[in-house]
C-alpha positions as CSV (number, residue, x, y, z in Angstrom):
1,X,-23.3,-12.0,-1.1
2,X,-21.7,-8.9,0.5
3,X,-23.7,-6.2,2.2
4,X,-23.3,-2.5,1.9
5,X,-21.9,-2.4,5.4
6,X,-19.2,-4.9,4.6
7,X,-18.3,-3.0,1.5
8,X,-18.1,0.3,3.5
9,X,-15.9,-1.4,6.1
10,X,-13.5,-2.7,3.4
11,X,-13.2,0.8,1.9
12,X,-12.6,2.3,5.3
13,X,-10.0,-0.4,6.1
14,X,-8.2,0.3,2.8
15,X,-8.2,4.1,3.4
16,X,-6.8,3.7,6.9
17,X,-4.1,1.3,5.8
18,X,-3.0,3.7,3.0
19,X,-2.9,6.6,5.3
20,X,-0.9,4.7,7.9
21,X,1.6,3.5,5.2
22,X,2.0,7.0,3.9
23,X,2.6,8.4,7.4
24,X,5.3,5.8,7.9
25,X,7.0,6.8,4.7
26,X,7.0,10.5,5.7
27,X,8.1,9.7,9.2
28,X,11.0,7.6,8.1
29,X,11.9,9.8,5.1
30,X,11.5,6.9,2.7
31,X,11.4,7.8,-1.0
32,X,8.0,6.2,-1.3
33,X,4.4,7.3,-1.5
34,X,1.1,5.4,-1.5
35,X,-1.8,6.1,-3.8
36,X,-5.2,4.5,-4.2
37,X,-8.8,4.4,-3.5
38,X,-10.9,2.3,-1.2
39,X,-9.4,-1.2,-0.9
40,X,-6.9,-0.7,-3.8
41,X,-3.4,0.9,-3.4
42,X,0.0,1.1,-5.0
43,X,3.3,1.9,-3.4
44,X,5.4,4.2,-5.7
45,X,9.2,4.7,-5.7
46,X,8.9,8.5,-5.5
47,X,8.3,10.8,-2.5
48,X,5.2,12.1,-4.1
49,X,2.7,13.4,-4.4
50,X,1.6,11.5,-7.5
51,X,-1.1,13.3,-9.5
52,X,-0.3,12.0,-13.0
53,X,2.0,9.6,-14.8
54,X,4.5,12.4,-15.3
55,X,5.1,12.4,-11.5
56,X,6.4,8.9,-11.8
57,X,9.0,9.6,-14.4
58,X,11.9,9.7,-11.9
59,X,10.7,6.6,-10.0
60,X,13.4,4.3,-8.8
61,X,12.2,0.8,-9.5
62,X,15.0,-0.7,-7.3
63,X,13.3,0.4,-4.1
64,X,10.1,-1.3,-5.2
65,X,12.0,-4.5,-6.0
66,X,13.6,-4.4,-2.6
67,X,10.3,-3.8,-0.9
68,X,8.6,-6.6,-2.9
69,X,11.3,-9.2,-1.9
70,X,11.5,-8.0,1.7
71,X,7.8,-8.3,2.2
72,X,7.7,-11.6,0.4
73,X,10.4,-12.9,2.7
74,X,8.2,-11.9,5.7
75,X,5.2,-13.8,4.2
76,X,3.4,-10.7,2.8
77,X,2.6,-10.7,-0.9
78,X,1.8,-7.7,-3.1
79,X,2.3,-7.3,-6.8
80,X,5.9,-6.7,-7.8
81,X,4.8,-3.3,-9.2
82,X,3.7,-2.3,-5.7
83,X,0.0,-2.8,-6.1
84,X,-2.3,-4.5,-3.6
85,X,-6.0,-5.1,-3.2
86,X,-7.7,-5.9,0.1
87,X,-10.3,-8.6,0.0
88,X,-13.1,-9.2,2.5
89,X,-10.9,-11.8,4.2
90,X,-8.3,-9.1,5.1
91,X,-9.0,-8.0,8.7
92,X,-7.4,-5.4,11.0
93,X,-4.9,-8.0,12.2
94,X,-3.7,-8.7,8.6
95,X,-3.3,-4.9,8.0
96,X,-1.3,-4.6,11.3
97,X,0.9,-7.5,10.1
98,X,1.5,-5.7,6.8
99,X,2.4,-2.5,8.6
100,X,4.8,-4.3,10.9
101,X,6.5,-5.9,7.9
102,X,6.6,-2.6,6.0
């Protein structure tokens, strides 16, 4: 049974991870953007912003493929389409590991 506090912490952790990933993309000039809500996020192969499906029309799937296999090689798994969901078992150290691998 999860508490309201645990759920709020998970949402906050997801929001913080998404913001940090997006900041890294901008800082490095990577043609990627990150969208999501709470503990769910997706990495897209466009610079963004993504407000609708139309914004994804020019997406380069190759960069998402490279990202998927690069992260997998480092022991980090996310869906091949770029989607991830944080579970209650994911802590700040796991988020930091994801950011380091990214």
